[in-house]
C-alpha positions in Angstrom: -21.4 -11.4 11.1 -19.7 -14.4 10.2 -19.8 -17.5 13.0 -17.5 -18.1 15.6 -15.7 -20.3 13.1 -12.3 -20.0 12.2 -12.3 -17.5 8.9 -10.7 -20.2 6.3 -7.6 -18.4 4.2 -5.8 -18.7 1.0 -3.0 -17.5 -0.1 -2.6 -16.1 -3.9 1.2 -15.9 -4.7 3.9 -17.5 -2.6 6.7 -15.2 -2.8 8.3 -12.9 -0.4 5.3 -11.0 0.5 3.4 -14.5 0.5 5.8 -15.2 3.4 4.5 -12.4 4.9 1.2 -13.3 5.6 1.4 -16.9 6.2 3.9 -15.8 9.6 1.3 -13.1 10.8 -2.0 -14.8 10.2 -0.5 -18.1 11.7 0.3 -15.1 14.9 -3.8 -15.0 14.8 -4.7 -19.0 14.7 -6.8 -18.8 17.4 -9.1 -16.3 14.8 -7.7 -18.3 11.1 -7.2 -21.1 9.5 -4.3 -21.0 6.2 -6.4 -23.4 4.4 -4.6 -23.1 1.1 -1.9 -21.4 -1.2 -1.1 -21.4 -4.6 1.6 -19.4 -6.7 2.4 -19.3 -10.7 5.6 -20.8 -9.7 3.7 -24.1 -8.6 7.1 -25.6 -6.9 7.2 -22.7 -4.4 3.4 -22.9 -3.4 4.3 -26.6 -2.3 7.4 -25.6 -0.3 5.7 -23.0 1.3 2.4 -25.6 2.3 4.8 -28.5 3.5 6.9 -26.1 5.9 3.3 -24.8 6.9 1.3 -27.2 7.1 -0.9 -26.3 4.7 -3.4 -28.5 3.8 -4.4 -27.7 0.1 -2.0 -26.3 -3.0 -4.3 -25.9 -5.6 -2.9 -25.7 -9.4 -4.0 -22.3 -10.2 -5.4 -19.6 -8.7 -8.7 -19.7 -10.3 -9.3 -22.8 -8.4 -8.2 -22.0 -4.9 -11.0 -18.9 -5.4 -13.7 -21.2 -6.3 -12.8 -23.7 -3.2 -15.4 -24.2 -0.9 -12.8 -24.7 1.7 -11.6 -20.4 1.5 -13.3 -18.4 2.8 -10.9 -14.9 2.3 -8.3 -14.3 -0.7 -5.3 -12.9 -0.3 -3.5 -11.4 -3.1 -0.1 -11.4 -3.4 1.1 -11.5 -7.0 2.9 -9.0 -9.8 0.3 -5.8 -10.0 -0.4 -6.5 -13.5 -2.5 -9.7 -11.6 -4.3 -7.7 -9.3 -7.9 -6.7 -10.7 -8.6 -10.2 -12.8 -7.8 -12.4 -9.3 -9.7 -9.6 -6.3 -12.6 -9.7 -9.4 -12.9 -13.3 -9.6 -12.5 -13.7 -5.2 -15.6 -10.6 -4.8 -17.8 -12.5 -7.8 -17.0 -15.6 -6.1 -18.2 -14.1 -2.5 -14.9 -14.5 -1.6 -13.4 -11.3 1.4 -10.7 -10.4 -0.5 -7.1 -8.8 0.7 -5.0 -7.1 -1.8 -1.5 -6.2 -1.6 -0.6 -2.4 -2.3 -1.2 -0.6 -5.2 -4.6 -2.1 -5.6 -4.5 -2.1 -9.5 -1.7 -1.5 -11.7 -3.5 1.6 -13.6 -6.9 3.2 -11.6 -9.0 1.7 -14.8 -8.0 -1.7 -13.3 -8.8 0.1 -9.4 -12.2 0.8 -11.0 -12.9 -2.6 -11.8 -12.1 -3.6 -8.5 -13.9 -0.7 -6.7 -17.7 -1.3 -8.6 -16.9 -5.1 -8.0 -16.4 -4.4 -4.0 -19.9 -2.1 -4.3 -21.7 -4.6 -5.7 -20.6 -7.7 -2.8 -21.1 -7.3 1.1 -17.3 -9.4 1.3 -14.6 -7.1 3.1 -12.4 -5.6 0.1 -9.0 -4.2 1.8 -5.8 -3.0 0.6 -2.4 -4.4 2.6 -1.5 -0.7 3.2 0.5 -1.1 6.8 2.3 1.9 7.2 -0.9 2.9 8.5 -0.4 0.5 11.6 2.9 1.8 12.5 3.2 2.8 16.2 4.0 6.3 15.2 1.7 7.1 12.4 -0.5 5.6 15.3 -0.3 8.3 17.8 -0.3 10.7 15.2 -3.6 9.7 13.9 -4.9 9.7 18.0 -4.0 13.6 18.0 -5.3 14.8 14.6 -8.5 13.3 15.4 -8.3 15.0 19.0 -8.3 18.0 17.3 -4.6 18.7 18.5 -3.0 19.6 15.1 -5.9 22.5 14.7 -6.5 22.6 10.1 -4.3 20.7 8.2 -3.3 23.0 5.1 0.1 21.3 4.0 1.5 18.2 4.1 5.1 16.9 2.4 5.5 13.5 2.5 8.3 10.8 0.9 11.1 8.2 0.8 14.0 8.8 -1.0 15.9 5.7 -1.3 20.0 6.5 -2.7 20.8 3.5 -4.6 17.5 0.9 -4.3 16.0 -0.2 -7.6 15.0 -3.5 -7.0 14.6 -6.6 -9.3 16.0 -5.0 -12.8 15.0 -6.5 -15.3 12.2 -8.2 -13.8 7.9 -7.8 -13.3 9.2 -4.6 -11.1 10.8 -2.5 -13.8 8.5 -2.9 -17.1 5.5 -0.7 -17.5 3.0 -3.5 -18.2 3.5 -5.3 -15.5 4.1 -2.8 -12.3 2.0 0.2 -13.5 5.3 2.2 -13.3 8.2 2.4 -10.7 9.3 4.1 -7.2 5.9 6.1 -7.2 3.7 2.9 -8.0 6.1 0.7 -5.4 6.5 3.0 -2.4 4.9 6.3 -3.0 1.8 4.3 -2.9 2.2 4.0 0.8 3.2 7.7 1.3 0.5 8.7 -0.4 -1.8 6.6 1.4 -0.7 7.0 4.5 -0.4 11.3 4.2 -4.2 11.6 2.9 -5.2 9.3 5.8 -3.3 11.4 8.6 -4.6 14.5 6.6 -7.7 13.0 6.6 -8.5 12.0 3.8 -9.1 15.3 2.5 -11.0 15.0 -1.3 -8.0 15.1 -3.8 -8.8 17.4 -7.0 -5.8 18.1 -9.4 -2.3 16.8 -9.6 0.8 18.6 -11.0 3.9 15.8 -11.2 6.9 14.7 -13.3 8.7 11.6 -13.1 12.7 11.0 -14.0 14.5 7.8 -15.2 18.1 8.7 -15.1 19.6 6.0 -13.7 17.6 2.8 -14.4 18.5 3.0 -18.3 21.9 3.4 -17.3 21.9 0.7 -14.9 23.2 1.8 -11.9 21.2 2.8 -8.7 20.8 -0.8 -8.5 19.4 -2.3 -4.9 19.5 -5.7 -3.3 16.2 -6.7 -3.3 15.2 -9.0 -6.1 18.0 -11.0 -8.7 18.0 -8.8 -11.9 17.8 -10.0 -15.4 19.8 -8.3 -17.2 18.2 -9.2 -20.5 15.4 -7.9 -18.9 13.9 -4.5 -19.7 13.6 -1.0 -17.5 11.0 1.1 -19.2 9.7 3.1 -15.5 11.1 6.2 -13.5 13.2 5.9 -11.1 12.3 9.4 -9.1 8.8 11.5 -9.1 7.4 14.2 -7.5 4.0 15.9 -7.1 1.4 18.9 -5.9 -1.5 17.7 -5.4 -4.6 19.7 -4.1 -7.6 18.7 -2.3 -11.0 20.2 -2.3 -11.0 22.3 1.0 -7.7 24.0 -0.2 -4.9 22.3 1.2 -1.9 20.5 -0.4 -0.1 17.6 -0.4 3.8 17.1 -1.9 5.1 13.9 -2.0 8.5 13.0 -3.2 10.1 9.6 -3.7 13.2 7.5 -5.3 14.5 4.8 -6.2 18.2 6.2 -7.0 19.0 9.9 -6.5 22.4 11.7 -5.8 21.1 13.0 -2.1 22.0 12.7 1.0 20.0 10.9 2.7 18.7 8.3 5.5 16.6 6.1 2.8 13.4 6.9 5.4 10.0 7.2 5.2 8.7 10.4 6.1 5.5 12.3 6.6 5.6 16.3 7.9 2.0 17.5 8.8 1.7 21.3 9.2 -1.7 22.6 11.0 -3.0 25.7 12.1 -2.6 24.4 16.3 0.5 22.3 15.8 2.5 19.7 13.1 3.7 16.3 13.3 6.5 14.2 11.7 6.8 10.7 11.1 10.5 9.9 10.6 10.6 5.3 10.5 10.4 4.1 13.8 10.2 7.7 15.1 8.1 10.7 15.2 7.3 14.1 17.0 4.3 16.4 17.7 5.0 20.7 17.0 3.5 23.2 18.4 4.2 27.0 20.4 3.3 27.8 23.9 3.8 30.8 26.1 5.9 32.2 22.7 8.0 29.2 22.7 8.6 25.7 20.1 7.4 22.8 22.4 8.4 19.1 20.7 7.3 16.0 21.8 9.4 12.9 21.0 7.1 9.4 19.5 8.8 6.1 19.6 7.8 2.4 18.8 7.2 0.5 22.2 9.8 -1.9 22.6 7.2 -4.3 22.5 5.2 -3.5 19.6 3.7 -6.2 18.3 4.1 -4.9 14.5 1.6 -3.1 11.7 1.6 -6.5 10.3 0.3 -8.0 13.1 -2.2 -5.1 13.2 -3.5 -4.9 9.2 -4.0 -8.9 10.0 -6.2 -8.7 12.7 -8.0 -5.4 11.1 -8.8 -7.4 7.9 -10.4 -9.9 10.2 -12.2 -8.5 12.3 -13.9 -6.8 9.7 -15.2 -10.0 8.4 -16.0 -11.0 11.7 -18.0 -7.5 12.4 -19.2 -6.8 9.2 -17.5 -3.5 9.1 -15.7 -1.7 6.4 -11.9 -1.4 6.7 -9.7 1.4 7.2 -7.6 0.8 3.4 -11.1 0.9 1.5 -11.9 -0.1 -1.9 -12.1 3.7 -2.3 -9.4 4.5 -0.6 -7.3 2.4 -3.2 -9.2 3.7 -6.2 -8.4 6.9 -5.2 -4.6 6.4 -4.9 -4.3 5.0 -8.2 -6.2 7.8 -9.8 -4.0 10.4 -8.3 -0.7 8.1 -9.6 -2.4 8.0 -13.2 -2.5 11.9 -12.9 1.0 12.1 -12.3 1.8 10.0 -14.6 -0.5 11.8 -17.1 1.2 15.6 -15.6 4.7 14.5 -16.3 4.0 13.5 -20.0 1.8 16.6 -21.1 3.8 19.1 -18.6 0.6 20.2 -17.2 -2.3 20.2 -14.6 -4.6 17.3 -14.5 -7.7 17.5 -12.8 -8.9 14.2 -11.2 -12.3 12.8 -13.3 -14.1 11.3 -9.9 -17.5 10.3 -12.3 -15.9 8.2 -15.7 
């Protein structure tokens, strides 16, 4: 167990997500202190440091990782760099919080997972949707057995016109690992598997499509386009995931699509005794009593402290108490295995069996 001293946090990546971590961990100043920040574009890190009173701006991520003044490292950089930085940090004896996806692919995720297995440090993936109020309420009912056996589930996130940063790292396969499937699909996959009770996935059949991005259509408001860049990822993906216990999960996500959508993430759980639906800040529990359909509305409280704060607190609690985070390295590796299999299934046109022994 850690001492009662504040946990010293270093942040690698001073962009949008780095700013989010600064905001949330600063709210927990009684438990932690942000002692260092760096970025590939150092002036950005220097500006963040000046704005938030962060004392140390190392010139490189390696310097931050090796700092004796850092106990825990937050990694918020493009996907292609997650594995190398996370493994370095774990081997340097640091606790690590990695933004999703854990790795750019399953091989990268496996490197992090193996490093975490050889270490007693906390390695956690930043899947904040697990800490949203409505999913927490649903999970409580699942764990209490109110839904019975969950035999199938459906999850997704259809953005109608939302391709981010066209031509930047977001839309380059070698830097991002994929399009909406690895960007927002990994959130929905992670949340759905968690709410289902973490059944073991065994096979995947999927298809991906790029009908908008290559024609420079479907452009969203996130990020600044680089029209001299490239777009070689999908803009829609669909998949059926089979579990060892016979249950199934359908996953559908898009950055751009012609359909009637409210651009809101969703999960529908179908159980033998009841069901649950999550859609953004709202949800429902559904069952049948006395031959009548019964529904109970779920809402986010007005005074909700927020999922990002709960995520940050969980990370610090795991460090202080020496416990395994609910978004562990194994959960991140599982997500990456499934994502890789969806891309492979789309390429080959065949169902892909997951190989857990490689």
